[in-house]
N, C-alpha and C positions, 0 to 999 in steps of 0.2 A: 275631717274633711267638713271643706264647705258644703251647706246646704241652703239654697234659694231660700228667701225668708215667700211665707206668704203673698202674693201678688193680688192687693184689695183694692187697687185703684180701677180706673178701665183704661188709663196709660201711664206707663213707666219710665224713668229713666234709668239705667245701668251705668253707675260709674265704676269703671275699669280701672285699676292702675295705681290704689291709694297705698302711698309709701307705708313699709314698714320697718324704715330704716331712722335715723336721728338727725339726719336733713332737717333743721326746723323751718326753714325755706322751702320746701317740698312739702309740708305739714300746712304751712300757712298758705299755700296755692290749696290746697285740697280743702282745706275749710271755708276757704272763696269760694269753689268750687261749688259745694254744697249750700251753701249760703245764695250763690246765683239761682242754684235750680228752684231752691225756696221761693226768692222773690219771684223770678221768673217765669217759671214754670208751675205755680203753686199747685195746679189741678192736677200735677203727676205724681205719682209713688218715687220716691227716690230710692233705690237699690245703690250700697255700698258696696264694693268688690276690691277687694286688696289684690295686690300686683303677684303674691304667689298663689294666689287662690283663682289665676285666674283659665287655666285648663278647666279646672274642674266645672267652675261655675260656666261657661261658654257653654258647656253639654248641653247643663238645664236654662241655660237660657234660648240658646238654640230651639227647646222644645215647646216653648212658652212664650216666644216673640209674639207677639201681633200688632196690627198694623197701628202707626202713630206712635210705636213705643222710638223714644232715645237713647242710642249709646255714646256716653261722653267716654275721653279717654283723656286721662290726667295731664292736666300742661305741667308745663317744666322747662328745663334746660336740657334735652335728653333725645331728641331726636337725632339721627344722623350714626355715625360710628363708636363715637365717645362710650355711650352707654349701652352696649349690647343685650343686657338683659331686658332692660326697659324697650329697645325696639324689638326687640325677638315677642316680649308679650301683647303689645301694641299691635305688630304685624298679624299675631294670630287672631288677635277682637276683628283687626280689619277686614281677612282673607276669610273668616266665618262668614260675616255681613255684607261681603262683598256685591254690589247689584242690588243687595234684597229690595225691593221697591215697598214692603212694609215697614222698615225703618231707616232711621238718621245717624247717620256714623258722621261721628264730631272729635275731631282732635282737638283738646282744650288749646290755649295759648302756650307758643313752642317757641322754642331758641332753636336753632339745625345747626349741626356743624361735622364739618366730613375732615381726615387727613389729608386733604388737596384734592385738585380734580378728578386727579384719578383712582381716588379712594374705590375699589371696587364692592364697598358699600352703598355707593350712588348709583350702580345700574340696579344692585340686588332689591333697593328702595323702590325704584322706579317700577321695578315690576311687580310692587305690592299694592303703590298707591295711585298709579297712573289710570287712568279710566275705570274710575269707578263712580256712578253716577250718585248714589249715596253719601258720597265723602266730601267732607268740610276740614279743610285746615284751617285751625287760626294762627297766623305769626303773630308773637307776643313784640316785635321789633323789627323798624325798617330792611335791616342788613339782613334778620331772618326771611322777612315777606320776601326780599328780593331772591332771594337763594331758591324759596320755596317755588318762588313762579317759575324758575329757568330750570330746575331738577324733575319741578312735577309739573309741565305745561298744561296735561287735561284736566287738572285738579285746581276745583276750587277753594281757591285760597283769599283768607281776609287778612285784615291787621287791626288788631286791636288792643288796649292795653292790659299788661298783667292785671288778672282781676283781682290779687289783694291790694294793689295800688288804689281799686277803687270803694 
């Protein structure tokens, strides 16, 4: 069972959704995300949370979250309706900390895909991701950036390159 490590620094970055499968691209992305935190958030303690530990870890993190903490959700090409398990765990994280003034929620660079304009997953995800003050979604390419803006008009969206390309 997952146990939150000792939280030793004043501020922490909780990186949720690290891969447990064999897709090397996803592992490259998570490696780059860790390096990004080390380089740009060097005063923060990085707490890595595997995807399958999300539910248990969420309860522990929720009890210990403090003002200034950052919650990252790993990037990739798994937003939308194709990778339902990843979407389920990501939505749990967002719903747990939605509009919590003490924490920033950031979905790292993502591609989004739905099975057509009438995909019921669109409305379900709009209910999760719209109107959340402390959420930032990072698109990793222009097409997804435009889709994110259209589907989640009330959410902060930015466009940036895939981290492992930096």
